[in-house]
C-alpha positions as CSV (number, residue, x, y, z in Angstrom):
1,M,19.7,-24.9,-8.9
2,A,20.6,-28.3,-7.6
3,L,21.9,-28.4,-4.0
4,H,24.9,-30.3,-2.8
5,E,24.2,-33.6,-1.0
6,S,26.7,-35.3,1.3
7,S,28.0,-38.7,0.3
8,G,26.8,-40.3,3.5
9,R,30.2,-41.6,4.5
10,W,29.9,-40.1,8.0
11,R,32.8,-42.0,9.6
12,L,35.2,-40.4,7.1
13,G,33.5,-37.1,7.5
14,L,33.9,-37.4,11.3
15,L,37.6,-38.2,11.0
16,L,38.3,-35.3,8.7
17,A,36.4,-32.9,10.9
18,L,38.6,-34.0,13.9
19,V,41.7,-33.4,11.8
20,T,40.5,-29.9,11.0
21,A,39.7,-29.2,14.7
22,G,43.2,-30.4,15.7
23,C,44.9,-28.1,13.1
24,W,42.8,-25.1,14.1
25,A,43.4,-25.7,17.8
26,T,47.2,-25.4,17.3
27,L,47.2,-22.7,14.7
28,P,46.5,-19.6,17.0
29,V,49.5,-20.5,19.1
30,A,51.8,-20.7,16.0
31,L,50.3,-17.4,14.6
32,K,50.7,-15.6,17.9
33,L,54.4,-16.5,18.1
34,T,55.0,-15.9,14.3
35,L,53.6,-12.4,14.6
36,E,56.5,-11.4,16.8
37,Q,58.6,-11.1,13.6
38,V,56.1,-11.0,10.7
39,D,53.3,-8.6,10.1
40,A,49.7,-10.0,9.7
41,I,49.3,-9.2,5.9
42,T,52.7,-10.8,4.9
43,L,52.0,-13.8,7.1
44,T,48.6,-14.3,5.5
45,W,50.0,-13.8,2.0
46,F,52.7,-16.4,2.5
47,R,50.2,-19.0,3.7
48,F,48.0,-18.5,0.7
49,L,51.0,-18.4,-1.7
50,V,52.3,-21.8,-0.5
51,A,48.9,-23.3,-0.5
52,A,48.2,-22.0,-4.0
53,G,51.5,-23.5,-5.3
54,V,50.8,-26.9,-3.7
55,M,47.2,-27.1,-4.9
56,G,48.2,-25.9,-8.4
57,A,50.7,-28.7,-8.7
58,W,48.1,-31.2,-7.4
59,L,45.6,-30.0,-10.0
60,A,48.1,-30.1,-12.8
61,A,49.1,-33.6,-12.0
62,R,45.5,-34.7,-11.8
63,R,44.4,-32.7,-14.8
64,G,41.9,-30.8,-12.8
65,F,42.1,-27.4,-14.5
66,P,39.7,-28.3,-17.4
67,A,36.9,-28.5,-14.8
68,F,36.9,-24.7,-14.6
69,R,35.7,-24.5,-18.2
70,T,32.3,-25.9,-17.2
71,L,31.6,-23.0,-14.8
72,S,28.9,-20.6,-15.6
73,G,29.0,-16.9,-14.8
74,K,27.1,-17.5,-11.6
75,H,29.6,-20.1,-10.5
76,W,32.5,-17.9,-11.2
77,A,30.8,-15.2,-9.1
78,M,30.3,-17.6,-6.3
79,L,34.0,-18.7,-6.5
80,L,35.1,-15.1,-6.4
81,L,32.9,-14.3,-3.4
82,A,34.1,-17.4,-1.6
83,G,37.7,-16.3,-2.1
84,L,37.0,-12.8,-0.8
85,M,35.2,-14.3,2.3
86,L,38.1,-16.6,3.1
87,L,40.6,-13.9,2.7
88,G,38.6,-11.7,5.0
89,N,38.5,-14.5,7.5
90,Y,42.2,-14.9,7.5
91,V,43.0,-11.2,7.8
92,F,40.4,-10.3,10.5
93,Y,41.2,-13.4,12.6
94,L,45.0,-12.7,12.5
95,L,44.5,-9.1,13.4
96,G,42.2,-10.1,16.3
97,V,44.7,-12.6,17.6
98,Q,47.1,-9.7,18.2
99,Y,44.8,-8.3,20.8
100,T,43.6,-11.4,22.6
101,T,44.9,-14.8,23.7
102,P,44.9,-17.9,21.4
103,A,42.2,-19.7,23.4
104,N,40.0,-16.6,23.5
105,A,40.3,-16.0,19.8
106,Q,39.6,-19.7,19.1
107,L,36.6,-19.5,21.4
108,I,35.0,-16.5,19.6
109,I,35.7,-17.9,16.2
110,Q,33.4,-20.8,17.1
111,L,30.6,-18.5,16.1
112,A,31.7,-19.5,12.6
113,P,30.7,-23.2,12.7
114,L,27.5,-22.3,14.6
115,L,26.6,-19.9,11.9
116,M,27.5,-22.5,9.3
117,A,25.2,-25.0,11.1
118,L,22.3,-22.6,10.9
119,G,23.1,-21.8,7.3
120,G,23.2,-25.5,6.5
121,I,19.7,-25.9,8.0
122,V,18.3,-22.8,6.2
123,V,20.1,-23.1,2.8
124,F,20.6,-26.8,2.3
125,K,17.5,-27.9,4.2
126,E,19.5,-30.1,6.6
127,R,17.5,-31.4,9.5
128,F,18.2,-31.6,13.2
129,A,16.3,-33.8,15.6
130,A,15.1,-32.3,18.8
131,A,17.9,-33.9,20.8
132,Q,20.4,-32.4,18.3
133,W,18.9,-29.0,18.7
134,L,19.4,-29.5,22.5
135,G,23.1,-30.3,21.8
136,L,23.5,-27.1,19.8
137,A,21.9,-25.1,22.6
138,V,24.3,-26.7,25.1
139,I,27.2,-25.6,22.9
140,V,25.9,-22.0,22.9
141,V,25.5,-21.9,26.7
142,G,29.0,-23.4,27.1
143,L,30.6,-20.8,24.8
144,G,28.7,-18.1,26.6
145,L,30.1,-19.2,30.0
146,F,33.6,-19.5,28.7
147,F,33.5,-16.1,27.0
148,G,31.9,-14.4,30.0
149,E,34.7,-15.4,32.3
150,Q,37.5,-14.5,29.8
151,N,35.9,-11.2,29.0
152,A,35.8,-10.2,32.6
153,S,39.5,-11.0,33.2
154,H,40.8,-9.1,30.2
155,G,40.8,-5.3,29.5
156,G,42.4,-2.8,27.1
157,D,42.2,-3.9,23.5
158,Y,40.3,-7.1,24.2
159,A,37.0,-5.7,22.9
160,L,38.7,-4.7,19.6
161,G,40.3,-8.1,19.2
162,A,37.0,-9.8,20.0
163,S,35.2,-7.7,17.4
164,L,37.7,-8.5,14.7
165,V,37.4,-12.2,15.4
166,V,33.5,-12.0,15.3
167,L,33.8,-10.4,11.9
168,A,36.1,-13.2,10.8
169,A,33.5,-15.7,12.0
170,V,30.7,-14.1,10.0
171,V,32.6,-14.0,6.7
172,W,33.9,-17.6,7.2
173,A,30.4,-18.9,7.6
174,V,29.5,-17.3,4.2
175,Y,32.6,-18.9,2.6
176,A,31.8,-22.3,4.0
177,L,28.3,-22.4,2.6
178,L,29.5,-21.1,-0.8
179,Q,32.1,-23.8,-0.9
180,K,29.6,-26.5,-0.1
181,Q,27.4,-25.4,-2.9
182,L,30.4,-25.2,-5.3
183,L,31.1,-28.8,-4.7
184,V,28.2,-29.5,-7.2
185,Q,30.5,-28.2,-10.0
186,L,34.1,-28.6,-8.8
187,S,36.2,-30.9,-6.6
188,S,37.3,-29.5,-3.2
189,P,41.0,-29.3,-4.4
190,A,39.9,-27.2,-7.5
191,I,37.8,-24.9,-5.3
192,L,40.6,-24.4,-2.7
193,G,43.3,-24.0,-5.4
194,A,41.4,-21.2,-7.1
195,I,40.6,-19.5,-3.8
196,Y,44.2,-19.7,-2.6
197,A,45.5,-18.2,-5.8
198,L,43.0,-15.4,-5.8
199,A,43.8,-14.5,-2.2
200,A,47.6,-14.5,-2.8
201,L,47.2,-12.2,-5.8
202,L,45.0,-9.8,-3.9
203,L,47.4,-9.6,-0.9
204,W,50.6,-9.4,-3.0
205,P,50.7,-5.6,-3.3
206,F,50.4,-5.2,0.5
207,A,52.9,-7.9,1.6
208,A,56.6,-7.4,2.5
209,P,58.3,-10.6,1.3
210,S,61.7,-9.3,2.4
211,V,60.7,-9.6,6.0
212,L,60.6,-13.4,5.6
213,L,64.3,-13.5,4.7
214,E,65.2,-12.0,8.1
215,L,63.5,-14.6,10.3
216,D,65.4,-16.7,12.7
217,A,65.3,-20.5,12.5
218,F,62.5,-20.8,15.2
219,H,60.2,-18.3,13.6
220,A,60.9,-19.7,10.1
221,L,59.8,-23.1,11.3
222,L,56.6,-21.6,12.8
223,L,55.9,-19.9,9.5
224,G,56.3,-23.2,7.7
225,Y,53.9,-24.8,10.1
226,C,51.3,-22.1,9.6
227,A,51.5,-22.6,5.8
228,L,51.3,-26.4,6.2
229,N,48.4,-26.0,8.6
230,T,46.5,-24.1,5.9
231,L,46.7,-27.0,3.5
232,V,45.9,-29.8,5.9
233,A,43.1,-28.0,7.8
234,Y,41.2,-26.7,4.8
235,G,41.8,-29.8,2.7
236,A,40.3,-31.9,5.5
237,F,37.5,-29.4,6.1
238,A,36.5,-29.4,2.4
239,E,36.4,-33.2,2.2
240,A,34.5,-33.4,5.5
241,L,31.8,-31.2,3.9
242,A,31.7,-33.6,0.9
243,H,31.0,-36.6,3.1
244,W,29.0,-35.2,6.1
245,E,26.4,-32.6,6.6
246,A,27.5,-29.0,7.4
247,S,25.6,-28.9,10.6
248,R,27.3,-32.1,11.8
249,V,30.8,-31.0,10.9
250,S,30.2,-27.7,12.8
251,A,29.4,-29.7,16.0
252,I,32.8,-31.3,15.9
253,L,34.6,-28.0,15.2
254,A,33.0,-26.6,18.3
255,T,35.5,-28.5,20.4
256,T,38.4,-26.5,18.9
257,P,38.6,-24.0,21.8
258,I,39.1,-26.8,24.3
259,L,41.8,-28.4,22.2
260,C,43.4,-24.9,21.9
261,V,43.5,-24.6,25.7
262,G,45.3,-27.9,25.8
263,A,47.8,-26.8,23.1
264,V,48.6,-23.6,25.0
265,A,49.1,-25.6,28.2
266,G,51.4,-28.1,26.4
267,V,53.6,-25.4,24.9
268,H,53.7,-23.5,28.2
269,A,54.7,-26.6,30.1
270,F,57.7,-27.3,27.9
271,W,58.6,-23.6,27.1
272,P,57.2,-21.4,29.8
273,T,58.7,-18.2,28.3
274,L,57.2,-18.6,24.9
275,I,53.5,-18.1,25.8
276,E,51.4,-17.7,29.0
277,A,49.1,-20.4,30.1
278,E,45.4,-19.8,29.8
279,Q,43.8,-18.8,33.1
280,L,40.5,-20.7,33.5
281,G,38.2,-20.5,36.6
282,A,35.3,-22.7,37.5
283,M,32.9,-20.9,35.1
284,G,35.4,-21.3,32.2
285,W,35.9,-25.0,32.8
286,A,32.1,-25.4,33.1
287,G,31.6,-23.8,29.8
288,A,34.4,-25.9,28.3
289,L,32.7,-29.1,29.5
290,L,29.3,-28.0,28.2
291,V,30.8,-27.3,24.7
292,L,32.3,-30.9,24.7
293,A,29.0,-32.4,25.9
294,G,26.9,-30.5,23.4
295,S,29.3,-31.3,20.5
296,A,29.3,-35.0,21.4
297,A,25.5,-35.1,21.6
298,A,25.0,-33.4,18.3
299,S,27.6,-35.4,16.3
300,L,26.9,-38.8,17.9
301,L,23.2,-38.5,17.4
302,A,23.8,-37.6,13.8
303,A,26.0,-40.6,13.4
304,R,23.4,-42.9,14.9
305,K,20.7,-41.4,12.6
306,A,23.0,-42.0,9.6
307,R,23.5,-45.7,10.6
308,G,19.8,-46.1,11.0
């Protein structure tokens, strides 16, 4: 079976990866606040429903549906599995956010791009130079320091929330690798449209749509942002994989927890009662800086290699 190869347009891939990181950094804050009035399953179902509708309209306008006729049974199975993995990621992550803070959840979910990077190396035979491996090691050390400090300062249901987010990271990495391979047969909008529709149908029996009619204006706006975030983040992510190697994209996504800390701080500064500011000590900040340094090293070295 032919493996997907990146287009080589690394600048576009880098930009799209940064857009994805920005979306994912602000999403936990919006989710945490939206969960005050909407249950996790209904919130996830609505996000998939909106995304499926928009992507369906896009595919219809671009006459993208006939592409599905070319899929073999193996590709349909891969598409189904990718949909189940992404659905699991959404549900497990959202359940985990209820028991931890936005930045902590976003930190733990960074296991996902790291697993994707390793999968890209094993499955797609992507190569890392020695310096890039060093950058990846620095990211792991930084995440470990950050997590160690936060784990020590939280109790109660934190372990449960962390476990759910770890599970979300594992299934996301499987989804990401499946999507990258499916790009051989389908465009990223076609893949995402099919996955969104599948997930919305599977969650429909467990959702409570009537709850959405009872939202106040503020939480309705947050719900809309969560749905829009789905489209922008995963659209940018899918296109980033088309133009850049999975291991390089993962290095950029590793900066998301740091951006999330900034998002939480910004919301707290303007609306102190909405959400508590993240408490970071010396070890936490050291870990954050190491994550940024390792990510920059891995991605910039990859870009230099691409130019050469």
